PDB file of N, CA, C and O in Angstrom:
ATOM      1  N   UNK A   1      -3.259 -70.810  -7.969  1.00  0.00           N
ATOM      2  CA  UNK A   1      -3.549 -69.686  -7.097  1.00  0.00           C
ATOM      3  C   UNK A   1      -2.450 -69.612  -6.035  1.00  0.00           C
ATOM      4  O   UNK A   1      -1.921 -70.638  -5.608  1.00  0.00           O
ATOM      5  N   UNK A   2      -2.122 -68.433  -5.629  1.00  0.00           N
ATOM      6  CA  UNK A   2      -1.059 -68.162  -4.680  1.00  0.00           C
ATOM      7  C   UNK A   2      -1.562 -68.333  -3.243  1.00  0.00           C
ATOM      8  O   UNK A   2      -2.623 -67.819  -2.890  1.00  0.00           O
ATOM      9  N   UNK A   3      -0.811 -69.045  -2.430  1.00  0.00           N
ATOM     10  CA  UNK A   3      -1.211 -69.306  -1.041  1.00  0.00           C
ATOM     11  C   UNK A   3      -1.391 -68.015  -0.259  1.00  0.00           C
ATOM     12  O   UNK A   3      -2.314 -67.904   0.547  1.00  0.00           O
ATOM     13  N   UNK A   4      -0.531 -67.051  -0.484  1.00  0.00           N
ATOM     14  CA  UNK A   4      -0.636 -65.774   0.236  1.00  0.00           C
ATOM     15  C   UNK A   4      -1.980 -65.113  -0.026  1.00  0.00           C
ATOM     16  O   UNK A   4      -2.646 -64.662   0.906  1.00  0.00           O
ATOM     17  N   UNK A   5      -2.378 -65.053  -1.285  1.00  0.00           N
ATOM     18  CA  UNK A   5      -3.647 -64.412  -1.627  1.00  0.00           C
ATOM     19  C   UNK A   5      -4.839 -65.194  -1.090  1.00  0.00           C
ATOM     20  O   UNK A   5      -5.831 -64.606  -0.658  1.00  0.00           O
ATOM     21  N   UNK A   6      -4.740 -66.515  -1.117  1.00  0.00           N
ATOM     22  CA  UNK A   6      -5.819 -67.329  -0.562  1.00  0.00           C
ATOM     23  C   UNK A   6      -5.965 -67.093   0.943  1.00  0.00           C
ATOM     24  O   UNK A   6      -7.080 -66.988   1.452  1.00  0.00           O
ATOM     25  N   UNK A   7      -4.843 -67.009   1.647  1.00  0.00           N
ATOM     26  CA  UNK A   7      -4.901 -66.739   3.092  1.00  0.00           C
ATOM     27  C   UNK A   7      -5.435 -65.337   3.374  1.00  0.00           C
ATOM     28  O   UNK A   7      -6.209 -65.141   4.311  1.00  0.00           O
ATOM     29  N   UNK A   8      -5.023 -64.369   2.570  1.00  0.00           N
ATOM     30  CA  UNK A   8      -5.539 -63.008   2.770  1.00  0.00           C
ATOM     31  C   UNK A   8      -7.044 -62.974   2.543  1.00  0.00           C
ATOM     32  O   UNK A   8      -7.762 -62.266   3.250  1.00  0.00           O
ATOM     33  N   UNK A   9      -7.522 -63.723   1.574  1.00  0.00           N
ATOM     34  CA  UNK A   9      -8.960 -63.785   1.336  1.00  0.00           C
ATOM     35  C   UNK A   9      -9.665 -64.465   2.508  1.00  0.00           C
ATOM     36  O   UNK A   9     -10.735 -64.025   2.928  1.00  0.00           O
ATOM     37  N   UNK A  10      -9.076 -65.524   3.031  1.00  0.00           N
ATOM     38  CA  UNK A  10      -9.679 -66.248   4.155  1.00  0.00           C
ATOM     39  C   UNK A  10      -9.656 -65.429   5.437  1.00  0.00           C
ATOM     40  O   UNK A  10     -10.647 -65.372   6.165  1.00  0.00           O
ATOM     41  N   UNK A  11      -8.510 -64.791   5.712  1.00  0.00           N
ATOM     42  CA  UNK A  11      -8.338 -64.090   6.983  1.00  0.00           C
ATOM     43  C   UNK A  11      -8.734 -62.614   6.913  1.00  0.00           C
ATOM     44  O   UNK A  11      -8.956 -61.983   7.947  1.00  0.00           O
ATOM     45  N   UNK A  12      -8.822 -62.071   5.719  1.00  0.00           N
ATOM     46  CA  UNK A  12      -9.317 -60.717   5.542  1.00  0.00           C
ATOM     47  C   UNK A  12      -8.308 -59.610   5.731  1.00  0.00           C
ATOM     48  O   UNK A  12      -8.675 -58.436   5.676  1.00  0.00           O
ATOM     49  N   UNK A  13      -7.039 -59.943   5.953  1.00  0.00           N
ATOM     50  CA  UNK A  13      -6.017 -58.911   6.107  1.00  0.00           C
ATOM     51  C   UNK A  13      -4.632 -59.509   5.906  1.00  0.00           C
ATOM     52  O   UNK A  13      -4.463 -60.729   5.898  1.00  0.00           O
ATOM     53  N   UNK A  14      -3.639 -58.628   5.744  1.00  0.00           N
ATOM     54  CA  UNK A  14      -2.275 -59.067   5.463  1.00  0.00           C
ATOM     55  C   UNK A  14      -1.484 -59.376   6.723  1.00  0.00           C
ATOM     56  O   UNK A  14      -0.508 -60.125   6.678  1.00  0.00           O
ATOM     57  N   UNK A  15      -1.896 -58.808   7.839  1.00  0.00           N
ATOM     58  CA  UNK A  15      -1.251 -59.057   9.131  1.00  0.00           C
ATOM     59  C   UNK A  15      -2.344 -59.477  10.103  1.00  0.00           C
ATOM     60  O   UNK A  15      -3.360 -58.796  10.243  1.00  0.00           O
ATOM     61  N   UNK A  16      -2.124 -60.614  10.779  1.00  0.00           N
ATOM     62  CA  UNK A  16      -3.156 -61.159  11.656  1.00  0.00           C
ATOM     63  C   UNK A  16      -2.626 -61.324  13.076  1.00  0.00           C
ATOM     64  O   UNK A  16      -1.421 -61.432  13.300  1.00  0.00           O
ATOM     65  N   UNK A  17      -3.551 -61.340  14.024  1.00  0.00           N
ATOM     66  CA  UNK A  17      -3.187 -61.601  15.411  1.00  0.00           C
ATOM     67  C   UNK A  17      -2.836 -63.074  15.564  1.00  0.00           C
ATOM     68  O   UNK A  17      -3.543 -63.948  15.062  1.00  0.00           O
ATOM     69  N   UNK A  18      -1.754 -63.335  16.253  1.00  0.00           N
ATOM     70  CA  UNK A  18      -1.309 -64.704  16.475  1.00  0.00           C
ATOM     71  C   UNK A  18      -2.397 -65.541  17.128  1.00  0.00           C
ATOM     72  O   UNK A  18      -2.591 -66.700  16.762  1.00  0.00           O
ATOM     73  N   UNK A  19      -3.104 -64.970  18.085  1.00  0.00           N
ATOM     74  CA  UNK A  19      -4.134 -65.738  18.791  1.00  0.00           C
ATOM     75  C   UNK A  19      -5.279 -66.156  17.870  1.00  0.00           C
ATOM     76  O   UNK A  19      -5.986 -67.120  18.166  1.00  0.00           O
ATOM     77  N   UNK A  20      -5.471 -65.445  16.760  1.00  0.00           N
ATOM     78  CA  UNK A  20      -6.535 -65.792  15.819  1.00  0.00           C
ATOM     79  C   UNK A  20      -6.179 -66.978  14.926  1.00  0.00           C
ATOM     80  O   UNK A  20      -7.065 -67.623  14.364  1.00  0.00           O
ATOM     81  N   UNK A  21      -4.888 -67.266  14.794  1.00  0.00           N
ATOM     82  CA  UNK A  21      -4.468 -68.338  13.891  1.00  0.00           C
ATOM     83  C   UNK A  21      -3.750 -69.484  14.596  1.00  0.00           C
ATOM     84  O   UNK A  21      -3.465 -70.508  13.975  1.00  0.00           O
ATOM     85  N   UNK A  22      -3.458 -69.325  15.869  1.00  0.00           N
ATOM     86  CA  UNK A  22      -2.597 -70.280  16.577  1.00  0.00           C
ATOM     87  C   UNK A  22      -3.148 -71.703  16.569  1.00  0.00           C
ATOM     88  O   UNK A  22      -2.395 -72.647  16.335  1.00  0.00           O
ATOM     89  N   UNK A  23      -4.421 -71.873  16.815  1.00  0.00           N
ATOM     90  CA  UNK A  23      -4.987 -73.217  16.871  1.00  0.00           C
ATOM     91  C   UNK A  23      -5.101 -73.838  15.482  1.00  0.00           C
ATOM     92  O   UNK A  23      -4.694 -74.981  15.275  1.00  0.00           O
ATOM     93  N   UNK A  24      -5.646 -73.098  14.543  1.00  0.00           N
ATOM     94  CA  UNK A  24      -5.894 -73.640  13.203  1.00  0.00           C
ATOM     95  C   UNK A  24      -4.612 -73.977  12.444  1.00  0.00           C
ATOM     96  O   UNK A  24      -4.548 -75.001  11.763  1.00  0.00           O
ATOM     97  N   UNK A  25      -3.596 -73.129  12.556  1.00  0.00           N
ATOM     98  CA  UNK A  25      -2.404 -73.313  11.732  1.00  0.00           C
ATOM     99  C   UNK A  25      -1.227 -73.944  12.462  1.00  0.00           C
ATOM    100  O   UNK A  25      -0.340 -74.509  11.822  1.00  0.00           O
ATOM    101  N   UNK A  26      -1.202 -73.856  13.793  1.00  0.00           N
ATOM    102  CA  UNK A  26      -0.072 -74.406  14.542  1.00  0.00           C
ATOM    103  C   UNK A  26      -0.486 -75.472  15.550  1.00  0.00           C
ATOM    104  O   UNK A  26       0.369 -76.141  16.131  1.00  0.00           O
ATOM    105  N   UNK A  27      -1.793 -75.636  15.764  1.00  0.00           N
ATOM    106  CA  UNK A  27      -2.261 -76.611  16.737  1.00  0.00           C
ATOM    107  C   UNK A  27      -1.898 -76.232  18.167  1.00  0.00           C
ATOM    108  O   UNK A  27      -1.718 -77.101  19.019  1.00  0.00           O
ATOM    109  N   UNK A  28      -1.792 -74.935  18.425  1.00  0.00           N
ATOM    110  CA  UNK A  28      -1.419 -74.437  19.747  1.00  0.00           C
ATOM    111  C   UNK A  28      -2.523 -73.555  20.309  1.00  0.00           C
ATOM    112  O   UNK A  28      -3.214 -72.858  19.567  1.00  0.00           O
ATOM    113  N   UNK A  29      -2.680 -73.593  21.616  1.00  0.00           N
ATOM    114  CA  UNK A  29      -3.603 -72.644  22.241  1.00  0.00           C
ATOM    115  C   UNK A  29      -3.009 -71.243  22.102  1.00  0.00           C
ATOM    116  O   UNK A  29      -1.812 -71.092  21.859  1.00  0.00           O
ATOM    117  N   UNK A  30      -3.838 -70.238  22.254  1.00  0.00           N
ATOM    118  CA  UNK A  30      -3.361 -68.855  22.131  1.00  0.00           C
ATOM    119  C   UNK A  30      -2.263 -68.570  23.153  1.00  0.00           C
ATOM    120  O   UNK A  30      -1.273 -67.911  22.835  1.00  0.00           O
ATOM    121  N   UNK A  31      -2.435 -69.064  24.374  1.00  0.00           N
ATOM    122  CA  UNK A  31      -1.444 -68.821  25.427  1.00  0.00           C
ATOM    123  C   UNK A  31      -0.114 -69.483  25.086  1.00  0.00           C
ATOM    124  O   UNK A  31       0.943 -68.869  25.229  1.00  0.00           O
ATOM    125  N   UNK A  32      -0.165 -70.730  24.637  1.00  0.00           N
ATOM    126  CA  UNK A  32       1.062 -71.438  24.272  1.00  0.00           C
ATOM    127  C   UNK A  32       1.739 -70.743  23.095  1.00  0.00           C
ATOM    128  O   UNK A  32       2.961 -70.594  23.085  1.00  0.00           O
ATOM    129  N   UNK A  33       0.968 -70.321  22.115  1.00  0.00           N
ATOM    130  CA  UNK A  33       1.537 -69.631  20.951  1.00  0.00           C
ATOM    131  C   UNK A  33       2.225 -68.334  21.372  1.00  0.00           C
ATOM    132  O   UNK A  33       3.299 -68.012  20.864  1.00  0.00           O
ATOM    133  N   UNK A  34       1.619 -67.591  22.294  1.00  0.00           N
ATOM    134  CA  UNK A  34       2.250 -66.360  22.783  1.00  0.00           C
ATOM    135  C   UNK A  34       3.569 -66.670  23.489  1.00  0.00           C
ATOM    136  O   UNK A  34       4.556 -65.956  23.312  1.00  0.00           O
ATOM    137  N   UNK A  35       3.581 -67.735  24.289  1.00  0.00           N
ATOM    138  CA  UNK A  35       4.813 -68.130  24.971  1.00  0.00           C
ATOM    139  C   UNK A  35       5.886 -68.548  23.966  1.00  0.00           C
ATOM    140  O   UNK A  35       7.060 -68.218  24.132  1.00  0.00           O
ATOM    141  N   UNK A  36       5.484 -69.271  22.929  1.00  0.00           N
ATOM    142  CA  UNK A  36       6.428 -69.653  21.881  1.00  0.00           C
ATOM    143  C   UNK A  36       6.961 -68.410  21.167  1.00  0.00           C
ATOM    144  O   UNK A  36       8.149 -68.334  20.853  1.00  0.00           O
ATOM    145  N   UNK A  37       6.088 -67.439  20.911  1.00  0.00           N
ATOM    146  CA  UNK A  37       6.525 -66.210  20.249  1.00  0.00           C
ATOM    147  C   UNK A  37       7.563 -65.483  21.102  1.00  0.00           C
ATOM    148  O   UNK A  37       8.577 -65.014  20.585  1.00  0.00           O
ATOM    149  N   UNK A  38       7.312 -65.391  22.392  1.00  0.00           N
ATOM    150  CA  UNK A  38       8.273 -64.738  23.298  1.00  0.00           C
ATOM    151  C   UNK A  38       9.627 -65.432  23.261  1.00  0.00           C
ATOM    152  O   UNK A  38      10.666 -64.777  23.341  1.00  0.00           O
ATOM    153  N   UNK A  39       9.618 -66.760  23.140  1.00  0.00           N
ATOM    154  CA  UNK A  39      10.854 -67.544  23.145  1.00  0.00           C
ATOM    155  C   UNK A  39      11.464 -67.697  21.752  1.00  0.00           C
ATOM    156  O   UNK A  39      12.537 -68.283  21.607  1.00  0.00           O
ATOM    157  N   UNK A  40      10.784 -67.172  20.722  1.00  0.00           N
ATOM    158  CA  UNK A  40      11.279 -67.305  19.358  1.00  0.00           C
ATOM    159  C   UNK A  40      11.173 -68.721  18.820  1.00  0.00           C
ATOM    160  O   UNK A  40      11.988 -69.135  17.996  1.00  0.00           O
ATOM    161  N   UNK A  41      10.177 -69.469  19.279  1.00  0.00           N
ATOM    162  CA  UNK A  41      10.034 -70.881  18.911  1.00  0.00           C
ATOM    163  C   UNK A  41       8.929 -71.154  17.890  1.00  0.00           C
ATOM    164  O   UNK A  41       8.679 -72.314  17.563  1.00  0.00           O
ATOM    165  N   UNK A  42       8.275 -70.137  17.389  1.00  0.00           N
ATOM    166  CA  UNK A  42       7.248 -70.360  16.355  1.00  0.00           C
ATOM    167  C   UNK A  42       7.918 -70.619  15.008  1.00  0.00           C
ATOM    168  O   UNK A  42       9.038 -70.161  14.782  1.00  0.00           O
ATOM    169  N   UNK A  43       7.262 -71.335  14.125  1.00  0.00           N
ATOM    170  CA  UNK A  43       7.851 -71.593  12.812  1.00  0.00           C
ATOM    171  C   UNK A  43       7.774 -70.396  11.857  1.00  0.00           C
ATOM    172  O   UNK A  43       8.282 -70.460  10.737  1.00  0.00           O
ATOM    173  N   UNK A  44       7.144 -69.314  12.296  1.00  0.00           N
ATOM    174  CA  UNK A  44       7.061 -68.078  11.512  1.00  0.00           C
ATOM    175  C   UNK A  44       7.431 -66.906  12.416  1.00  0.00           C
ATOM    176  O   UNK A  44       7.280 -66.993  13.634  1.00  0.00           O
ATOM    177  N   UNK A  45       7.911 -65.821  11.838  1.00  0.00           N
ATOM    178  CA  UNK A  45       8.211 -64.648  12.665  1.00  0.00           C
ATOM    179  C   UNK A  45       6.933 -64.053  13.257  1.00  0.00           C
ATOM    180  O   UNK A  45       5.934 -63.887  12.557  1.00  0.00           O
ATOM    181  N   UNK A  46       6.974 -63.739  14.539  1.00  0.00           N
ATOM    182  CA  UNK A  46       5.871 -63.041  15.204  1.00  0.00           C
ATOM    183  C   UNK A  46       6.465 -61.798  15.865  1.00  0.00           C
ATOM    184  O   UNK A  46       7.600 -61.820  16.342  1.00  0.00           O
ATOM    185  N   UNK A  47       5.703 -60.738  15.886  1.00  0.00           N
ATOM    186  CA  UNK A  47       6.242 -59.474  16.400  1.00  0.00           C
ATOM    187  C   UNK A  47       5.139 -58.636  17.029  1.00  0.00           C
ATOM    188  O   UNK A  47       3.949 -58.881  16.832  1.00  0.00           O
ATOM    189  N   UNK A  48       5.568 -57.654  17.783  1.00  0.00           N
ATOM    190  CA  UNK A  48       4.667 -56.650  18.345  1.00  0.00           C
ATOM    191  C   UNK A  48       5.035 -55.308  17.731  1.00  0.00           C
ATOM    192  O   UNK A  48       6.202 -55.050  17.439  1.00  0.00           O
ATOM    193  N   UNK A  49       4.042 -54.462  17.538  1.00  0.00           N
ATOM    194  CA  UNK A  49       4.309 -53.181  16.890  1.00  0.00           C
ATOM    195  C   UNK A  49       4.830 -52.128  17.846  1.00  0.00           C
ATOM    196  O   UNK A  49       5.276 -51.066  17.411  1.00  0.00           O
ATOM    197  N   UNK A  50       4.781 -52.402  19.139  1.00  0.00           N
ATOM    198  CA  UNK A  50       5.338 -51.467  20.114  1.00  0.00           C
ATOM    199  C   UNK A  50       5.936 -52.262  21.267  1.00  0.00           C
ATOM    200  O   UNK A  50       5.693 -53.463  21.387  1.00  0.00           O
ATOM    201  N   UNK A  51       6.703 -51.611  22.100  1.00  0.00           N
ATOM    202  CA  UNK A  51       7.376 -52.287  23.215  1.00  0.00           C
ATOM    203  C   UNK A  51       6.473 -52.367  24.440  1.00  0.00           C
ATOM    204  O   UNK A  51       6.805 -51.843  25.504  1.00  0.00           O
ATOM    205  N   UNK A  52       5.348 -53.016  24.282  1.00  0.00           N
ATOM    206  CA  UNK A  52       4.400 -53.168  25.376  1.00  0.00           C
ATOM    207  C   UNK A  52       4.012 -54.639  25.492  1.00  0.00           C
ATOM    208  O   UNK A  52       3.752 -55.302  24.488  1.00  0.00           O
ATOM    209  N   UNK A  53       3.977 -55.134  26.706  1.00  0.00           N
ATOM    210  CA  UNK A  53       3.543 -56.513  26.918  1.00  0.00           C
ATOM    211  C   UNK A  53       2.063 -56.694  26.616  1.00  0.00           C
ATOM    212  O   UNK A  53       1.589 -57.822  26.477  1.00  0.00           O
ATOM    213  N   UNK A  54       1.339 -55.601  26.516  1.00  0.00           N
ATOM    214  CA  UNK A  54      -0.094 -55.678  26.222  1.00  0.00           C
ATOM    215  C   UNK A  54      -0.384 -55.657  24.724  1.00  0.00           C
ATOM    216  O   UNK A  54      -1.503 -55.955  24.307  1.00  0.00           O
ATOM    217  N   UNK A  55       0.598 -55.315  23.922  1.00  0.00           N
ATOM    218  CA  UNK A  55       0.400 -55.297  22.465  1.00  0.00           C
ATOM    219  C   UNK A  55       0.241 -56.730  21.962  1.00  0.00           C
ATOM    220  O   UNK A  55       0.909 -57.637  22.458  1.00  0.00           O
ATOM    221  N   UNK A  56      -0.631 -56.939  20.991  1.00  0.00           N
ATOM    222  CA  UNK A  56      -0.829 -58.304  20.477  1.00  0.00           C
ATOM    223  C   UNK A  56       0.348 -58.755  19.625  1.00  0.00           C
ATOM    224  O   UNK A  56       1.019 -57.948  18.981  1.00  0.00           O
ATOM    225  N   UNK A  57       0.581 -60.058  19.638  1.00  0.00           N
ATOM    226  CA  UNK A  57       1.568 -60.652  18.737  1.00  0.00           C
ATOM    227  C   UNK A  57       0.946 -60.718  17.352  1.00  0.00           C
ATOM    228  O   UNK A  57      -0.216 -61.098  17.205  1.00  0.00           O
ATOM    229  N   UNK A  58       1.715 -60.351  16.340  1.00  0.00           N
ATOM    230  CA  UNK A  58       1.227 -60.308  14.970  1.00  0.00           C
ATOM    231  C   UNK A  58       2.052 -61.225  14.081  1.00  0.00           C
ATOM    232  O   UNK A  58       3.228 -61.477  14.341  1.00  0.00           O
ATOM    233  N   UNK A  59       1.410 -61.717  13.027  1.00  0.00           N
ATOM    234  CA  UNK A  59       2.072 -62.563  12.036  1.00  0.00           C
ATOM    235  C   UNK A  59       1.686 -62.044  10.656  1.00  0.00           C
ATOM    236  O   UNK A  59       0.518 -61.758  10.392  1.00  0.00           O
ATOM    237  N   UNK A  60       2.674 -61.927   9.788  1.00  0.00           N
ATOM    238  CA  UNK A  60       2.424 -61.510   8.418  1.00  0.00           C
ATOM    239  C   UNK A  60       1.917 -62.720   7.630  1.00  0.00           C
ATOM    240  O   UNK A  60       2.494 -63.805   7.711  1.00  0.00           O
ATOM    241  N   UNK A  61       0.862 -62.535   6.885  1.00  0.00           N
ATOM    242  CA  UNK A  61       0.243 -63.629   6.145  1.00  0.00           C
ATOM    243  C   UNK A  61       1.208 -64.219   5.109  1.00  0.00           C
ATOM    244  O   UNK A  61       1.148 -65.418   4.838  1.00  0.00           O
ATOM    245  N   UNK A  62       2.079 -63.418   4.536  1.00  0.00           N
ATOM    246  CA  UNK A  62       3.031 -63.962   3.561  1.00  0.00           C
ATOM    247  C   UNK A  62       4.016 -64.923   4.230  1.00  0.00           C
ATOM    248  O   UNK A  62       4.414 -65.913   3.617  1.00  0.00           O
ATOM    249  N   UNK A  63       4.415 -64.648   5.481  1.00  0.00           N
ATOM    250  CA  UNK A  63       5.275 -65.577   6.219  1.00  0.00           C
ATOM    251  C   UNK A  63       4.538 -66.881   6.514  1.00  0.00           C
ATOM    252  O   UNK A  63       5.113 -67.964   6.411  1.00  0.00           O
ATOM    253  N   UNK A  64       3.276 -66.770   6.879  1.00  0.00           N
ATOM    254  CA  UNK A  64       2.457 -67.953   7.139  1.00  0.00           C
ATOM    255  C   UNK A  64       2.302 -68.781   5.861  1.00  0.00           C
ATOM    256  O   UNK A  64       2.378 -70.009   5.904  1.00  0.00           O
ATOM    257  N   UNK A  65       2.089 -68.121   4.743  1.00  0.00           N
ATOM    258  CA  UNK A  65       1.934 -68.818   3.468  1.00  0.00           C
ATOM    259  C   UNK A  65       3.227 -69.548   3.087  1.00  0.00           C
ATOM    260  O   UNK A  65       3.173 -70.686   2.621  1.00  0.00           O
ATOM    261  N   UNK A  66       4.372 -68.918   3.275  1.00  0.00           N
ATOM    262  CA  UNK A  66       5.649 -69.568   2.981  1.00  0.00           C
ATOM    263  C   UNK A  66       5.825 -70.813   3.844  1.00  0.00           C
ATOM    264  O   UNK A  66       6.278 -71.851   3.361  1.00  0.00           O
ATOM    265  N   UNK A  67       5.470 -70.709   5.115  1.00  0.00           N
ATOM    266  CA  UNK A  67       5.561 -71.854   6.022  1.00  0.00           C
ATOM    267  C   UNK A  67       4.644 -72.986   5.554  1.00  0.00           C
ATOM    268  O   UNK A  67       5.051 -74.148   5.534  1.00  0.00           O
ATOM    269  N   UNK A  68       3.419 -72.651   5.180  1.00  0.00           N
ATOM    270  CA  UNK A  68       2.473 -73.667   4.726  1.00  0.00           C
ATOM    271  C   UNK A  68       2.951 -74.335   3.439  1.00  0.00           C
ATOM    272  O   UNK A  68       2.845 -75.553   3.296  1.00  0.00           O
ATOM    273  N   UNK A  69       3.474 -73.549   2.509  1.00  0.00           N
ATOM    274  CA  UNK A  69       3.987 -74.108   1.262  1.00  0.00           C
ATOM    275  C   UNK A  69       5.174 -75.037   1.527  1.00  0.00           C
ATOM    276  O   UNK A  69       5.296 -76.091   0.903  1.00  0.00           O
ATOM    277  N   UNK A  70       6.040 -74.643   2.447  1.00  0.00           N
ATOM    278  CA  UNK A  70       7.191 -75.479   2.795  1.00  0.00           C
ATOM    279  C   UNK A  70       6.727 -76.802   3.406  1.00  0.00           C
ATOM    280  O   UNK A  70       7.254 -77.860   3.063  1.00  0.00           O
ATOM    281  N   UNK A  71       5.745 -76.749   4.307  1.00  0.00           N
ATOM    282  CA  UNK A  71       5.224 -77.961   4.933  1.00  0.00           C
ATOM    283  C   UNK A  71       4.574 -78.878   3.893  1.00  0.00           C
ATOM    284  O   UNK A  71       4.694 -80.101   3.974  1.00  0.00           O
ATOM    285  N   UNK A  72       3.893 -78.287   2.927  1.00  0.00           N
ATOM    286  CA  UNK A  72       3.275 -79.067   1.852  1.00  0.00           C
ATOM    287  C   UNK A  72       4.342 -79.751   1.013  1.00  0.00           C
ATOM    288  O   UNK A  72       4.196 -80.921   0.660  1.00  0.00           O
ATOM    289  N   UNK A  73       5.407 -79.038   0.691  1.00  0.00           N
ATOM    290  CA  UNK A  73       6.498 -79.628  -0.092  1.00  0.00           C
ATOM    291  C   UNK A  73       7.139 -80.797   0.654  1.00  0.00           C
ATOM    292  O   UNK A  73       7.464 -81.814   0.042  1.00  0.00           O
ATOM    293  N   UNK A  74       7.319 -80.665   1.947  1.00  0.00           N
ATOM    294  CA  UNK A  74       7.879 -81.745   2.756  1.00  0.00           C
ATOM    295  C   UNK A  74       6.955 -82.952   2.733  1.00  0.00           C
ATOM    296  O   UNK A  74       7.410 -84.085   2.580  1.00  0.00           O
ATOM    297  N   UNK A  75       5.668 -82.713   2.882  1.00  0.00           N
ATOM    298  CA  UNK A  75       4.689 -83.819   2.877  1.00  0.00           C
ATOM    299  C   UNK A  75       4.678 -84.522   1.513  1.00  0.00           C
ATOM    300  O   UNK A  75       4.612 -85.750   1.452  1.00  0.00           O
ATOM    301  N   UNK A  76       4.743 -83.752   0.426  1.00  0.00           N
ATOM    302  CA  UNK A  76       4.766 -84.361  -0.915  1.00  0.00           C
ATOM    303  C   UNK A  76       6.017 -85.216  -1.089  1.00  0.00           C
ATOM    304  O   UNK A  76       5.941 -86.330  -1.608  1.00  0.00           O
ATOM    305  N   UNK A  77       7.159 -84.703  -0.660  1.00  0.00           N
ATOM    306  CA  UNK A  77       8.414 -85.438  -0.797  1.00  0.00           C
ATOM    307  C   UNK A  77       8.369 -86.727   0.038  1.00  0.00           C
ATOM    308  O   UNK A  77       8.811 -87.783  -0.415  1.00  0.00           O
ATOM    309  N   UNK A  78       7.836 -86.629   1.250  1.00  0.00           N
ATOM    310  CA  UNK A  78       7.722 -87.821   2.106  1.00  0.00           C
ATOM    311  C   UNK A  78       6.793 -88.862   1.495  1.00  0.00           C
ATOM    312  O   UNK A  78       7.068 -90.060   1.573  1.00  0.00           O
ATOM    313  N   UNK A  79       5.705 -88.419   0.894  1.00  0.00           N
ATOM    314  CA  UNK A  79       4.766 -89.349   0.275  1.00  0.00           C
ATOM    315  C   UNK A  79       5.398 -90.052  -0.929  1.00  0.00           C
ATOM    316  O   UNK A  79       5.203 -91.250  -1.134  1.00  0.00           O
ATOM    317  N   UNK A  80       6.150 -89.297  -1.714  1.00  0.00           N
ATOM    318  CA  UNK A  80       6.816 -89.888  -2.880  1.00  0.00           C
ATOM    319  C   UNK A  80       7.863 -90.899  -2.422  1.00  0.00           C
ATOM    320  O   UNK A  80       7.986 -91.975  -3.007  1.00  0.00           O
ATOM    321  N   UNK A  81       8.611 -90.559  -1.386  1.00  0.00           N
ATOM    322  CA  UNK A  81       9.659 -91.465  -0.881  1.00  0.00           C
ATOM    323  C   UNK A  81       9.075 -92.716  -0.225  1.00  0.00           C
ATOM    324  O   UNK A  81       9.727 -93.760  -0.200  1.00  0.00           O
ATOM    325  N   UNK A  82       7.857 -92.621   0.305  1.00  0.00           N
ATOM    326  CA  UNK A  82       7.231 -93.766   0.968  1.00  0.00           C
ATOM    327  C   UNK A  82       6.671 -94.762  -0.045  1.00  0.00           C
ATOM    328  O   UNK A  82       6.473 -95.938   0.261  1.00  0.00           O
ATOM    329  N   UNK A  83       6.420 -94.268  -1.253  1.00  0.00           N
ATOM    330  CA  UNK A  83       5.803 -95.142  -2.272  1.00  0.00           C
ATOM    331  C   UNK A  83       6.782 -96.122  -2.863  1.00  0.00           C
ATOM    332  O   UNK A  83       6.414 -96.918  -3.727  1.00  0.00           O
TER     333      UNK A  83
END
């Protein structure tokens, strides 16, 4: 099964608010995640749909899935190398 489709099924949409996923997927509070997004320090692209500080930060689920798959590959490689 494809990670992107699994995340879309779990989250219910293709684009999600950063604050809705920040703790579960990045271990960051919503405020910290927003600050990281402003500084370009998140491991996935985050964006706003308009030039307003009040607009929510958004993340595309396919970008999140690619990040998760990459992290899984790193963990598998580390486990194999540790054995």
